[in-house]
C-alpha positions in Angstrom: -67.8 -11.6 21.4 -68.3 -9.9 17.7 -65.6 -10.7 15.5 -63.1 -7.5 15.2 -62.7 -5.6 11.4 -59.5 -4.8 10.7 -59.4 -2.7 7.3 -56.7 -2.4 5.3 -55.6 0.2 3.0 -53.1 -1.2 0.5 -50.8 0.5 -2.5 -51.6 -0.3 -5.7 -48.0 -0.3 -6.6 -45.7 -2.9 -5.1 -44.1 -1.0 -2.1 -42.3 -2.8 0.6 -44.3 -1.6 3.4 -47.6 -2.5 1.5 -46.3 -6.0 0.8 -45.2 -6.4 4.9 -48.5 -5.5 5.9 -50.1 -8.3 3.6 -47.6 -10.8 5.2 -48.5 -9.3 9.0 -52.2 -9.4 8.0 -51.7 -13.2 6.7 -49.8 -13.6 10.3 -53.0 -12.2 12.4 -55.8 -14.0 10.4 -53.1 -17.3 11.2 -53.7 -16.6 14.5 -57.1 -15.0 15.6 -58.8 -17.1 12.7 -62.6 -16.2 13.1 -62.4 -13.3 16.1 -60.9 -10.7 13.1 -62.1 -9.9 9.4 -59.8 -8.9 7.1 -61.0 -6.7 3.8 -58.5 -5.4 2.2 -58.6 -2.2 -0.3 -55.8 -1.3 -3.4 -55.7 2.8 -3.6 -57.6 5.0 -3.0 -61.5 4.9 -2.9 -64.8 6.0 -1.1 -63.7 4.5 1.8 -60.7 5.8 2.0 -62.0 9.1 1.6 -64.1 8.6 4.3 -61.9 7.7 6.9 -59.5 11.2 5.5 -56.9 8.6 5.4 -53.5 10.7 4.0 -50.8 7.9 3.6 -50.6 4.2 2.7 -50.5 1.9 3.8 -53.4 2.4 6.5 -55.1 -0.3 9.0 -58.3 1.2 10.6 -59.7 -1.8 13.1 -63.1 -0.6 14.0 -63.9 2.3 12.5 -60.7 3.3 14.0 -57.7 5.0 12.1 -54.7 2.9 13.9 -51.9 3.0 11.6 -51.1 5.5 7.9 -48.5 5.7 6.2 -46.5 2.7 7.6 -46.3 -0.8 8.6 -47.0 -1.7 11.8 -44.9 -4.1 14.1 -47.0 -7.6 15.0 -46.8 -6.4 18.5 -48.0 -3.1 17.6 -50.9 -4.4 16.0 -52.3 -7.3 18.2 -52.6 -4.4 20.6 -54.4 -2.4 18.6 -56.0 -5.4 18.1 -56.7 -5.5 22.5 -57.5 -2.2 22.7 -60.8 -2.6 19.9 -61.9 -5.9 22.5 -59.5 -8.8 20.7 -59.6 -11.2 23.2 
């Protein structure tokens, strides 16, 4: 199985949702290791526009926007990863 790619878009300023998402992604990386590839972006960029995102933080898994505007629970993020093929 290929790794599941997670693209996380965080705010440029210190915001509680982005900080929480950063911590959650660390937990996911520790738990799933090589099964996930996590890429983080700070603020708006061309990839942000490519996905037509409108709020931060946002999580894109396998090129599908899964979360936008809030930090998900760990269970919600794992569920989204499993939807995208994570075993």
